[in-house]
C-alpha positions as CSV (number, residue, x, y, z in Angstrom):
1,M,7.0,0.8,24.6
2,A,7.6,-2.6,26.0
3,S,11.1,-3.0,24.5
4,T,13.9,-3.2,26.9
5,G,17.6,-4.0,27.1
6,S,19.8,-4.7,24.0
7,Q,16.8,-5.5,21.8
8,A,15.4,-2.1,22.4
9,S,18.7,-0.4,21.6
10,D,19.0,-2.3,18.4
11,I,15.6,-1.4,17.3
12,D,16.1,2.2,18.3
13,K,19.1,2.3,16.1
14,I,17.1,1.1,13.2
15,F,14.4,3.7,13.6
16,G,16.4,6.5,15.2
17,F,17.4,8.3,12.0
18,I,14.6,10.9,12.5
19,N,14.3,10.7,16.2
20,D,15.4,14.2,17.5
21,G,14.5,13.5,21.1
22,A,11.7,16.1,21.1
23,P,8.8,15.3,23.4
24,P,5.6,14.3,21.7
25,T,3.2,17.1,21.0
26,K,0.1,15.0,21.7
27,K,-0.9,11.8,23.5
28,P,-0.2,8.9,21.1
29,R,-2.9,6.3,20.3
30,K,-2.6,3.2,22.4
31,L,-1.6,0.0,20.6
32,L,-4.3,-2.7,20.5
33,P,-3.1,-5.7,22.5
34,S,-4.3,-8.2,19.9
35,L,-2.3,-6.5,17.2
36,K,0.9,-5.5,19.0
37,T,1.4,-9.1,20.3
38,K,1.8,-10.4,16.8
39,K,5.2,-11.4,15.4
40,P,6.6,-10.2,12.1
41,Q,6.3,-13.6,10.4
42,E,2.6,-13.7,11.3
43,L,1.8,-10.6,9.3
44,V,0.5,-10.0,5.8
45,L,0.7,-6.2,5.4
46,V,-1.9,-4.8,2.9
47,I,-0.8,-1.3,2.0
48,G,-3.3,1.2,0.7
49,T,-3.3,4.8,-0.3
50,G,-2.9,6.1,3.2
51,V,0.7,4.9,3.3
52,S,1.6,6.6,0.0
53,A,-0.2,9.8,1.1
54,A,1.8,9.8,4.4
55,V,5.1,9.2,2.6
56,A,4.7,11.9,-0.2
57,P,1.7,14.1,0.8
58,Q,2.5,16.7,-1.9
59,V,1.7,14.3,-4.7
60,P,-2.1,14.3,-5.2
61,A,-2.0,11.2,-7.5
62,L,-1.0,9.1,-4.5
63,K,-3.9,10.1,-2.3
64,S,-7.0,8.9,-4.2
65,W,-8.4,7.5,-7.4
66,K,-9.7,11.0,-8.3
67,G,-6.2,12.5,-7.8
68,L,-4.6,9.8,-9.9
69,I,-7.1,10.2,-12.8
70,Q,-6.8,14.0,-12.6
71,A,-3.0,13.7,-12.8
72,L,-3.2,11.4,-15.8
73,L,-5.5,13.8,-17.5
74,D,-3.2,16.8,-16.7
75,A,-0.3,14.8,-18.2
76,A,-2.3,14.0,-21.4
77,I,-3.2,17.7,-21.7
78,D,0.4,18.8,-21.2
79,F,1.6,16.4,-23.9
80,D,-1.2,17.7,-26.2
81,L,-2.8,14.3,-26.6
82,L,-6.4,15.4,-26.3
83,E,-8.6,17.8,-28.2
84,D,-10.1,20.7,-26.2
85,E,-13.6,19.2,-26.2
86,E,-12.3,15.9,-25.0
87,S,-10.3,17.6,-22.2
88,K,-13.4,19.5,-21.1
89,K,-15.5,16.4,-21.1
90,F,-13.0,14.5,-18.9
91,Q,-12.6,17.5,-16.6
92,K,-16.4,17.7,-16.1
93,C,-16.7,14.0,-15.3
94,I,-13.9,14.2,-12.7
95,H,-15.3,17.3,-11.1
96,E,-18.7,15.7,-10.8
97,D,-17.2,12.4,-9.5
98,K,-19.1,10.5,-12.3
99,N,-18.1,6.9,-12.1
100,L,-14.3,7.4,-12.0
101,L,-13.4,3.9,-13.0
102,H,-15.2,4.4,-16.3
103,V,-13.6,7.8,-16.7
104,A,-10.2,6.1,-16.2
105,H,-11.1,3.4,-18.8
106,D,-12.2,6.0,-21.4
107,L,-9.0,8.1,-20.8
108,I,-6.8,5.0,-21.1
109,Q,-8.6,4.1,-24.4
110,K,-7.8,7.6,-25.7
111,L,-4.1,7.2,-24.9
112,S,-3.8,3.6,-26.2
113,P,-3.6,2.1,-29.8
114,R,-6.8,0.7,-31.2
115,T,-5.3,-2.7,-31.6
116,S,-3.7,-4.9,-28.9
117,N,-0.9,-6.0,-31.3
118,V,0.8,-2.6,-30.9
119,R,3.0,-2.1,-27.9
120,S,3.5,1.6,-28.2
121,T,1.1,3.7,-26.0
122,F,0.8,7.2,-24.7
123,F,-0.6,5.8,-21.5
124,K,2.9,4.7,-20.4
125,D,4.3,8.2,-21.0
126,C,1.5,9.7,-18.9
127,L,2.1,7.2,-16.1
128,Y,5.8,7.9,-16.0
129,E,5.1,11.6,-15.9
130,V,2.6,11.2,-13.0
131,F,5.1,9.1,-10.9
132,D,8.2,10.9,-12.0
133,D,11.0,11.5,-9.4
134,L,9.1,10.1,-6.4
135,E,12.4,9.8,-4.5
136,S,12.7,13.5,-4.1
137,K,9.1,13.9,-2.9
138,M,9.4,11.6,0.1
139,E,9.2,13.4,3.4
140,D,11.5,12.3,6.3
141,S,8.5,11.1,8.4
142,G,7.4,9.1,5.3
143,K,10.8,7.5,5.1
144,Q,10.3,6.5,8.8
145,L,7.1,4.7,7.8
146,L,8.8,2.9,4.9
147,Q,11.7,1.9,7.2
148,S,9.1,0.3,9.6
149,V,7.5,-1.7,6.7
150,L,10.9,-2.7,5.4
151,H,12.0,-3.9,8.8
152,L,8.9,-6.1,9.2
153,M,9.5,-7.5,5.7
154,E,13.1,-8.4,6.6
155,N,11.8,-10.3,9.6
156,G,9.2,-12.4,7.8
157,A,6.2,-10.2,7.0
158,L,4.6,-10.5,3.5
159,V,3.6,-7.2,1.8
160,L,1.1,-6.6,-0.9
161,T,-0.4,-3.3,-2.0
162,T,-3.2,-1.8,-4.0
163,N,-1.0,1.1,-4.9
164,F,0.5,1.7,-8.3
165,D,3.6,3.5,-7.0
166,N,6.9,1.9,-6.0
167,L,7.8,4.1,-3.0
168,L,8.8,1.1,-0.8
169,E,11.0,-0.3,-3.5
170,L,12.7,3.1,-4.1
171,Y,13.3,3.6,-0.4
172,A,14.8,0.1,0.0
173,A,17.1,0.7,-3.0
174,D,18.3,3.9,-1.3
175,Q,19.1,1.8,1.7
176,G,21.1,-0.6,-0.4
177,K,18.4,-3.3,-0.3
178,Q,16.7,-4.8,-3.4
179,L,13.0,-5.4,-3.4
180,E,11.2,-6.9,-6.4
181,S,7.9,-5.4,-7.7
182,L,5.5,-8.2,-8.7
183,D,2.1,-8.0,-10.4
184,L,-0.5,-10.6,-11.4
185,T,0.8,-10.9,-14.9
186,D,3.5,-13.2,-13.7
187,E,1.6,-16.1,-12.2
188,K,4.7,-18.1,-11.3
189,K,6.2,-15.4,-9.2
190,V,2.9,-14.6,-7.5
191,L,2.7,-18.2,-6.4
192,E,6.2,-18.2,-5.2
193,W,5.5,-15.0,-3.2
194,A,2.4,-16.7,-1.6
195,Q,4.6,-19.6,-0.7
196,E,7.1,-17.2,0.9
197,K,9.8,-18.0,-1.6
198,R,10.0,-14.3,-2.6
199,K,9.7,-12.6,0.8
200,L,11.6,-9.5,-0.3
201,S,9.1,-8.8,-3.0
202,V,6.1,-6.4,-3.0
203,L,3.0,-7.8,-4.7
204,H,1.1,-5.0,-6.5
205,I,-2.4,-6.6,-7.0
206,H,-3.6,-3.7,-9.2
207,G,-0.3,-3.4,-11.0
208,V,2.7,-1.1,-10.8
209,Y,3.3,1.9,-13.0
210,T,6.7,0.6,-14.3
211,N,4.7,-2.2,-16.0
212,P,1.7,-0.5,-17.7
213,S,0.4,-3.8,-19.2
214,G,-0.3,-5.0,-15.7
215,I,-2.2,-1.9,-14.5
216,V,-5.8,-2.4,-13.4
217,L,-7.5,1.0,-13.6
218,H,-10.8,0.2,-15.2
219,P,-13.8,-2.1,-14.8
220,A,-12.7,-4.7,-17.3
221,G,-9.4,-5.0,-15.6
222,Y,-10.9,-5.7,-12.2
223,Q,-13.2,-8.3,-13.7
224,N,-10.2,-10.0,-15.3
225,V,-8.4,-10.2,-12.0
226,L,-11.5,-11.7,-10.3
227,R,-12.1,-14.1,-13.2
228,N,-8.5,-15.4,-13.3
229,T,-9.5,-18.5,-11.4
230,E,-6.2,-20.2,-12.0
231,V,-4.2,-17.5,-10.3
232,M,-6.7,-17.2,-7.5
233,A,-6.7,-21.0,-6.9
234,L,-2.9,-21.1,-6.9
235,F,-2.8,-18.2,-4.5
236,L,-5.4,-19.6,-2.1
237,E,-3.7,-23.0,-2.2
238,A,-0.4,-21.4,-1.3
239,V,-1.7,-19.4,1.6
240,K,-4.2,-21.9,3.0
241,H,-2.2,-22.3,6.1
242,K,-3.1,-18.6,6.7
243,S,-6.8,-19.4,6.7
244,D,-7.1,-18.4,10.4
245,L,-6.1,-14.8,9.7
246,E,-7.1,-12.1,12.1
247,H,-7.7,-8.9,10.2
248,F,-6.9,-5.3,11.2
249,M,-7.4,-2.1,9.2
250,L,-5.4,1.0,10.2
251,V,-7.3,4.1,9.1
252,R,-7.3,7.9,9.5
253,R,-10.2,8.8,11.8
254,G,-11.4,11.8,9.8
255,D,-15.1,12.3,10.0
256,V,-16.4,10.8,13.3
257,D,-19.7,9.5,12.0
258,E,-18.1,7.9,8.9
259,F,-15.4,6.4,11.0
260,K,-18.0,4.9,13.4
261,K,-20.0,3.5,10.4
262,L,-16.8,2.0,8.9
263,R,-15.8,0.4,12.1
264,E,-19.2,-1.2,12.7
265,N,-19.5,-2.5,9.1
266,M,-16.0,-3.9,9.1
267,L,-16.4,-5.6,12.5
268,D,-19.4,-7.4,11.1
269,K,-17.0,-8.8,8.5
270,G,-14.4,-9.8,11.0
271,I,-12.1,-6.8,10.5
272,K,-11.0,-4.6,13.4
273,V,-10.8,-1.0,12.3
274,I,-8.1,0.9,14.3
275,S,-7.5,4.7,14.1
276,Y,-3.9,5.7,14.0
277,G,-4.8,9.4,14.3
278,N,-6.8,12.2,12.6
279,E,-4.2,12.9,9.8
280,Y,-2.2,10.9,7.4
281,A,0.9,12.5,9.1
282,D,0.0,10.5,12.3
283,L,0.6,7.1,10.6
284,P,4.5,7.1,10.6
285,E,4.8,7.6,14.4
286,Y,2.0,5.1,15.2
287,F,3.4,2.4,12.8
288,K,6.9,3.0,14.2
289,R,5.7,2.2,17.7
290,L,3.8,-0.8,16.5
291,T,6.8,-2.1,14.6
292,C,9.1,-1.7,17.6
293,E,6.6,-3.7,19.8
294,I,6.2,-6.4,17.2
295,S,9.9,-6.7,16.4
296,T,10.8,-6.9,20.1
297,R,8.3,-9.7,20.7
298,G,9.5,-11.5,17.5
299,R,13.1,-11.5,18.7
300,S,12.1,-12.6,22.2
301,A,10.3,-15.6,20.7
302,G,13.3,-16.6,18.6
303,M,11.7,-15.7,15.3
304,V,9.6,-18.8,15.0
305,R,8.5,-19.5,11.4
306,E,4.9,-18.7,10.5
307,G,4.1,-22.2,9.4
308,Q,4.7,-23.4,12.9
309,L,2.3,-20.9,14.5
310,N,-1.4,-20.9,15.1
311,G,-3.7,-17.9,14.7
312,S,-1.8,-15.9,12.0
313,S,-2.9,-12.4,11.4
314,A,-3.1,-9.9,8.5
315,A,-2.5,-6.2,9.4
316,H,-4.1,-3.9,6.9
317,S,-2.4,-0.5,6.6
318,E,-5.0,1.0,4.4
319,V,-6.5,4.4,4.3
320,K,-9.4,5.3,2.0
321,D,-9.5,8.8,0.7
322,G,-11.8,11.2,2.5
323,S,-13.9,9.1,4.7
324,T,-11.2,7.4,6.8
């Protein structure tokens, strides 16, 4: 690492809570110069399933769409909310990977009232069952990863996520720090987030399980998000000074051919795909080193505000199930 002197010692203290001094078991991935030279306030971190999978790997619902839908179905069955034939039909569709978004939609419909005027819904109960007691399921290495993200947030990075869980918020609360969970149902707060007036907030663009009404888990929901031109216009207006974003996607290498295809396809779209390792478990150590580099450079530069910088960047910490 490039960190030296008192700055390095300060950062080491922040991340040293699981550093046992043991030598690395394998050669770590090198950090890409164009990414590690960024400053915290230049970053928009987009967190995907790979982060949750690294934090709580024993929770299948955090690893993929299929895992989440299966967990919701299991909860519905445990609560005796479905008839046997309905359960078998859903199980068959999940097993065959038949259009999982539509499966999710049909399952939610079964668990929800037939009129939108009624607030009571079994879907909420199933969501809470799936995400119950996440605090106890975080691994120490996963907490290291969340500490890295939290440290970047506290130094100016914006964070949005496609995940439904609130692992980051839970970890922050355990550290005595309050993070607010936002979703697209509150347009005013979303705009304030984009304007950097709510920096210690996590924007859940697909919703968060603690607010089931904001969950986007079926085709109609995605269409509504895309069609909400007012929110999109406000959001783009607020972040227009970030129009020169440089995009990075941190992914698990997994299958070599699929990784190569993803990297080539994303580069054509202006996104640099970077492998942090072959397993989800490799992400915390990689991100810790990256955070230390970025934090050190940010302090050296006097923590200049993002609005005064040219060439902002967005770092995507996103891992898609299976292929990357």
